[in-house]
N, C-alpha and C positions, 0 to 999 in steps of 0.2 A: 197165686197171690199177685197183687199189683206191684208194679215197680215203685221204688221209693218216691220218685217224682210225682207219680199218680196219687199216691197217698198224701203227699204234701198239698197237692191241689185240692183234693177232697176236703182236707182239714181247713184249708183257706176258704173254700166256698161254703162250708157248713155254717159259717158265722155271718151275721149281719155286718155291714160296713162299720157301724159304730162299735160293735163288739171286737172286730178285727183290730181297730185302732188301739183298743185298750191293751192288747197283747204286745205292742211294740214298745220296748223299754227305752228309757233315756240312755243315750250313748255314754253319758257320764256315769260310769259304773263303779261299784265297789268290787273288790277282787273276786269274791265268790257269789255274792248276791246283793240285791238292793231292795227297796221297798216294793218293787213291782215283780220281783222274781217269783216264778211259780215252780213248784216241785210236785212230783207225784209221790204220795205217801199212803200206803195201805188202801189203795183203790180210789183215792180222791186227789183232785188237783187243788192244791192249797198254796197260799202265799208262804214263802220261806220263813218270813218273820213271824208267822202265826203258828208255826209248828212247835212241838215240844217232845221231849223224850224223858223216860223215867230215870231217876237217879239210882234206881235199884236194878237196872238191867244187867244181864250177864255180859253184854258187849262192853259196857263201861267198866265193869269191875274185873273181868277176866280176859278181855280181848277176843271173845268168841263172836265172830262175824265173818262174812265173806263179801268180797267186792270185786269190781272190775274197773279198769280205766279204758275208755273208748274215745276215739276222736271222730268227729265229723268234719268234712271239708267242703268249702264252697266250690261249686262247679257251675258251668253255664246252664245246667238244668236244675239247679237248686242244691241244697245240702245233701251230701251222701255220707253215710256212716260207714267207715272202713271196717270190713270184716265183722259186722255186727253178729252174724251167726256164730262165728268162732268164739267171740268174746262171751256171748251168753251161754253157749255150750260149756265153756270153761267155768262160768259162774255156777251152772248146775252141777258140774263135777265137784267144785269146791264145796258146795252145799251138801252134796251126798257124802263126801268124805267126813264132814263135820256133823253129820246127822241133823242138818238144818232143813226145815221145811221151806221150800220155795214154790209157792202155788201159782206160778206163771210159766207158760211155755216160752220157748225161744222166740217164736213168731210174735207172741203177745208183747214180750219185752222189747222186741225190735220196733213194733208199731208204736208202742208207748214212747219210745225214745225219739222217734220222729215227731210225735205230737209235742213232746217236751221241747224240742228245738223250735217248733213253730210257735208255741205259746210264749216263748221267751225271745223271739225274733233273733235266733242264733243260727249261724251257718258254720263258720269256723269255730268249733267249740270242743271242749273236753266234757265227756259225759261220765258221771260217776253213779253206777248202780251199787247200792249197799243193802245187804240183808243183815239186820241186826236183831238181837234177841230181847225177849220180854223180861219181866221182873222174876228173878230167880237167883238165890244166893248159893244154890247147890253146885256141885261140879259135874252135873249131868246136863246134857243139852236140853234146854227148855223147849216145850212143844210149841210155844208161841213165837213167831218171828214177824218182823216188820220189814217191808220192802220200800226202799227210797230210791227214786231216780232224780238226780239233779244235774245241772250243767252250767258251765260258765266259759268265758273266753280265757284261754290260758296259752301264753307263749310257750315255746319249746322249753321243757323243764330244765335242761342243762345249758340253755343259751345257744348262741350261734357261733361262738368262738371255739378254738381247740382247747382241750382241757389238760390241766396238770393234775395227775392222779397219784394217790398214795396207796400203798398196800396197807390195809387196815390190820390192827392187832385183833379185831373182832372177827370171828369165823362165822360162816353160815351154820345154821342149826344142823345137828346130826340128823340125817334122814330117818334114823330109827327113833327120833324123839318127836317127830311130827310128820305131816304130809307136806314136804317142801314144795311139791308141785301144785298144791292148792293155794289160792290167793286168799289167805286168812288175815284178818286185821291185826291180830296179835303178833304175827310174824314180823311186822314192820318196826317193832321196838328195836330189833337187831339193826335194821337199816338206819334208824335215827341215831343210834349210838355210833355207828360207823361214819355217818355223815357229819355229826358233830365233831368227831375226832379229826376228820380230814379238814374241815373248815377252820377249826382252831389252830391247826398246824400250817395253815396258809395254802392248802390245796383246794382244788375245785370239786373233787369227788373222791370216793373211796373205791378200792377194789378189794373184795373179800375172798378169802381162801376157804376151802373145805377143811374137814377135820384131819385130813392127811397132808395138808400143806399145798394142795393143788389150787390153782385159780378157779373160782366158781363164777362170780358175777359181780356187778356193781351193787350199790346200795338199793337201786331200783331199776336196773337195766342189765340186759345180757351183754357179754363181752366177746369181741372178736379181735384177733390180730392177724397181720399179713406177713408172710415170710416167703421169699422166693416164689412169688406169684401163686401162693396157696393160702387160703384162709383157714384159720384154726379157731375152734370154740370149744368150750367145755361140754362134755356129754351130759345126758339127762341123769338124774339121780341125786344131784346136789344143787340143782338150779330150778327156778321157775321157768318152764319152757314157754318163752314169750311168743306172742303172735307176731310181733314185729320181727323177732328172730327167725320165725318160720318164713316170713315174707322175704327176708334176706336170702334164705336158702333157695327160694323160688326164683328170685331175681338173679342170683349167682348162676343158677343152672341155665337161665336164658342167656347170660353173658358168656357161658362156657367156663366159668371160674370153678375151681375145685374147692370144696369145703370139707374139712376133716374135723370130726369130733374126737377129741382126745384129752387126756390129762396132761397138764403142763404146769410149770412153776413160774413165779415172777421172773426168775433169772432167764428162763426161756424167752420171755416177752421182751426183756431188756435189749435184745439184739434184733428185734423185729423191724420190718420196713414201715409199718404203720399199725394203727389199732383204732377201734371205735366201739361205742356203746350202742345198743338198740333197745327201744322200748316205746310204748304208745305215747307216753308223755314226752320223752326225750327225742323220739323219732330216730334218726341216725346221727350220732354226735361224735365228731372226730376228737381223737386224743393226741396231745402233743408229747406227753412224757409220762412215764411210770417211775415214781420215786426219783424224779429228775434225771432219768435216763431217757434221752430224746431219741425219737425214731429217725431212721435213716432217710426216709423220703418226705418231702413236703406233702402236706395233706392233699393238695390238689393233684398230685401225681400217684395217688394210691388207688387201689381197688375199692377201698371204703368210700372215697369221694365219688367214684362212678356209681356205686350202689346207692349212696345217699341221694344223688341226683335222680336216679331211676325210681327210687322210693317216692320222692316228691312228685314225680310225674304220675306215678301209679295212683297215689291217693288224691291228687288234685285235678286230674284230667279225665279222659274218657275210658277208663278201665272199669266199665260198669258191671262186668260179670260177677264181681265180688260184692257188689253193693245191693243187688236186687233182693227183694224178699222172696225166698223160695221155700 
């Protein structure tokens, strides 16, 4: 398979100069789309404003759908999508768990994502693949599915400052009630409830527990804390195993940092040296306090800060082995 930059050049050269110019959008943009934004929907490239979806779809009524959040980064060789394969493999996993038909291979979805970036003149971008369902009011997965790829410029989801976090009264779903490791649209009503609660109470973000009172994750990101030069994070079972989370494991190994997966409570975290969230949208976001218990070390002196810097270098510079189409 060609490298991502080669694919980018093929797409660029495929069009006449006048056609190329039509794909370069106005820099004055709306948050998610504008009149020139192009999306990929069910095998066609169409203007975002010209699309429609049924009012009788299972995804709208029951939250049955699967999705991914992926970032591309501007590099000196053009846009590079970070860990596209891992993201689209997880999309396939989520679809299988929910018995949803996804008629595209990982390689096809990756190539379409690069074309999506090109058609919208995007480099630093957030890519949202969504598989949603057709018209069906029954409670059995519909045979018809729709595949959407869209993208937009999106700053870090949790911002650049350190966060004040509250322990939410909402728990993560019981793993016997659903596939918590699948990225299912309906699961995120839980995240919305927790986020609303935190914001209304004056916090920046929520930390959710599992059914046994152990820390699970944030509303949309995994959680790590640091104590005595060891990083701790929740084990699999009650969390979405994030791809950014796995990248932190890889970077920590390169730094010689120890990472321990274990169960722990908010009280265990109150005495920590530092903490952070990880996620594709949030990247690596430092935390200032949990329930107004402030951490012992300044963010700049923590392992999390070092890992955040390393993560930024990995996704923005010349770490190309994870970006190639293989």
